[in-house]
N, C-alpha and C positions, 0 to 999 in steps of 0.2 A: 502493499501499501504507501502511496505518497498521500498523507495527511496535513494539511496548513491550514492557514485561519484569513481569512482573507474581509475589507472592510476600513473605512478609515481608523485611525488608532485613536485603542480603548474604546470601538465600540466590534470589535470584530468577530464572527462568525466564524464556529466550526469549516471543512471545505475535503476534500481529497480530491484528485486530479483521476483521469480515468484511464482505461489505456489506449483512446483518442488523444488523451492527451488536453481533456478536456474538465474545467475547476467544476466542480459539481457543490450542491450548496448541500451538506446533513446536516444541519441543525434542526431538523427534528428527528433527529434519529441520534444524537448527543447536544449537550451545552456546549463542551466548551475543546477544545486538543490541548487536557493539561496534566498534572501527577496523576490523577484515580482514574485515566485510560492507558495509559502505560504499559503497562502489566501486561503480561502474558492472556489472563483476562478477556481487561479492556480490548485488546487485540483483536483479537480475536472475533468480537463481540461487534468494532467496529467494521470485520473483512464480513460480514455476512450483509452489511448492505448493500443496499442493490441500487451503483450507481443509478444506473442507465433510468431509473424513476426518479432523481433528486433532478432538481432543479437546476438549470445552468445555468454559471456566474457572468458578467459581461468580465472577458480576458480584459478588460483595461482596467477591471478593480485592484485598486492598493492590497499586495500580502500583506499581513502581519508577522511578525513570528511566529514559526508555527508552534512552540509551546507556548502555551500562554502564562506560564507559575515558575520557570525558569528562576529558582534558589540560587543557587552559586555559578559562577562558572570556574573552570580550576582547568587551569594551561598548563602547558607543556612548553616549553621551553628546549631550543638546541635540538632540536629529536628529528633532525635528518642531520647527516654527518658530511657535506655539502654547504650546506649552511651555515653551520658552525665554523664551518672554515674559514665562506668569506665575512664575518663575522668577528673571524680573531681569534677566537674561544675553543679552547680543549674538548675532544666528544667525553660529552660526559661519563661520570661512571653508572650514573640510576640515571633516571627522571628528572628532570630542573620543573620543581612546580611555581608555577605565580598563580591570581586572583586579579581575573579582573570586576568590577562592582556590575550588578545585576543594573544600577542604571545606566550605566552603556549598551546593553544590548536594543536591539532597533530592527524593525523590520527588512527583510532581506533588500529589496529595491531604497531604500531609504535616503535623504541626504546624510551625504558625511561630515561633520562641522569643523572646522580648521580652531581650536581654541583660541583665547586669548594667552598672548604672549606665544605662541605655539612656532617656530622656526624650525621643525625636523618631524612633519608630519607623514607617519610610513607605508607601507600596506600588506599584508601578508595571508595569500589564497593559505586556510588546513582544514584537514577534513574534520570535523564536529561529532562527537559522540553524545549521543541521548539515552544515559540513566531510565532505565526503566521500572528499577526496582532497587528498594533497599540492601546494600551492599555495605556487607562492613568486614573484613577480614576475609575479603573472597581468595583460593585458587585461582590462579593464570586459566589450568584447565579447565575452571567454570564460568570463567570473566564474562565468555559470552551471552551467556543466560540473564545474564544484568542489563545488556544491552538491549532498548528499547530500535532502534533506530540510528541515521547518520545524515549529514547535513553538510552545504558548505556554508566555510567561515569564513571571515574578515576578517584578521586579529588585528585592527589599527592600532601606528602606535606613535605616542611623538617621542621620537630620541633623545632628546636634549633633557625634555621631563623624565626619562627612564633611566637616560645613562648621566648626563651630566651634573654638576654643582652636589646633591647629599643624595642623584642616584635614585634609586626606588622604580623596579619593575613592576607591583602598580599601578604603583604616580604616573607614567607612563601609557597607563594600557587604561583605566579605565572612565575618561570622558565621555560624554553624553554621547550616541553615537558610533561612539568607538568599538561594538561587535554587534555588527547587522547579522544574521547568517538566516539557513533557509533554503531554498524557496519553498520548500515543503522539509516535512520529516521521512523519511523513505526507510519503512520499516527494514529490518539486516536479515529478511527471508528475502529480500528483491535484489540483495550484493551478494555474488556468487562467494569472490575474495574481496574480503577489507583490503587487504595489503599489495592488492597489482591496480590503483586504478591511479589514474592520470590527473593531475591537480595543473589549474591553471590560472596567470591574473594577466589579464592587459590595462593599458592605460590607454583612453581613446585609439581603440585601436589596434595596438602595440607590443605584442605581448612579450612583458618582461619578467616572468613566475612560467618557468614551470617545471615540472619532477610525476612520481611518482611514489605510491605512499611501501609502494617496496625498496625503496630506501633508509627508513623507518630505523631510525638506531632505535627503538621499543614498542615493538606492537602494542597493538590495538587492547589484545588483551592482555600484553603487560601492563599498559601506564590500566588498569581499569582496575587490577591485580592490587598495583602499588600504589595508587592513590585509598584505596579504600582500607590500607594498611596503615597510612595517616588521619584519615575523616571518615568517619560517611557519608555514601556517595545513598542519595534518595530523586529521586522516580522525576523527572524535568530537568537532574542536573545534565549542565552540559561540560563537557573535555575538550576543548580545541588540542587537536596531538599534535602542533607544529608547522613550521612552514619548510617550504624545498629554496633555492636560494632564486636570486633573483630579486631582492627587498632592495629598498634606496638606499639603504645604509650600508652595503655590501659593494654597490658600482662605485666603479672612477670614474669619473669623477661622481660620488658620494648626488644622489637626485632624492627634493622630498614634493611631495603634493602640491596643488597649487588651484588654486578656485577656478572652479568651470573644470577640472577634466573630469573623466569619467570612469571612473572601476569596474570592468569584468571580470566576474571573479567563477572559477568553476572546478566543477569535478564528475567523472566520468560515470554514469548514471544517476549521480545526485541533482544536475541541472546547474546554471548558474543564475548568479544574484547579480545586479549591476547598482550603482552608489555615483551620486552627484559627487563632487566635492565643492563647502558652501563655506564663507564667512559666516559668522556670528549676527552679522545682520542677516542675512538671507535664513538663520536656522529656524523651524519650530518644531521645538520637541514633541 
């Protein structure tokens, strides 16, 4: 299934994409796409909905974040060996964890804002894991059982905030609009091999990032298991899993996002999301 939410910000309805790529309104069958229906029982119930009988949604309708109540965003840093190299950092011996504020979450095609005092706004295409049920001290062999599905994430970063001055990755990752994700939640049964997916990111139609999840240092299963040793994961939690090379910080010379530019971010089998970069004066949360 490809589950999504559509409508104006704050008034989204639940939807699903049918086999022809048409968005259907499933609000007659479920109140929302939220933590309460991401476990196996909830997803099985949604899978029984006959989408051909559900109303068609205008394809021009805004898409919201595909899960309504993400309570935490746990990110994995430096999880592609070639990205660690371009960042000038050692290959980590274990996953590097940091957080993004939940207020950074936004719809897949919503604008990304340049914060006040920002000088180094950067992009990162990432595979996102959406947790389906409570995970605590999970073995790697069973970790996939705790995943509802996957999505595309743009881990937007302000590198000056993140690295310079006092540093702090969370500070450089958490501004409003810094975590657009979607366009839908693709349930894990639709992905034959999550460790063999192409990823890409274009700016104004020019490819700047490309990679494949087969070059991850730590696999999806390892990540879920590892994080669950350090904190309880709950249904709806989002885990962006790291980015391949090609971020602005790693280019020579370095290159930063500017107002008016458009990022197109995609992963094979999971769709594409797109964000325009705007100034604070243009931004509406």
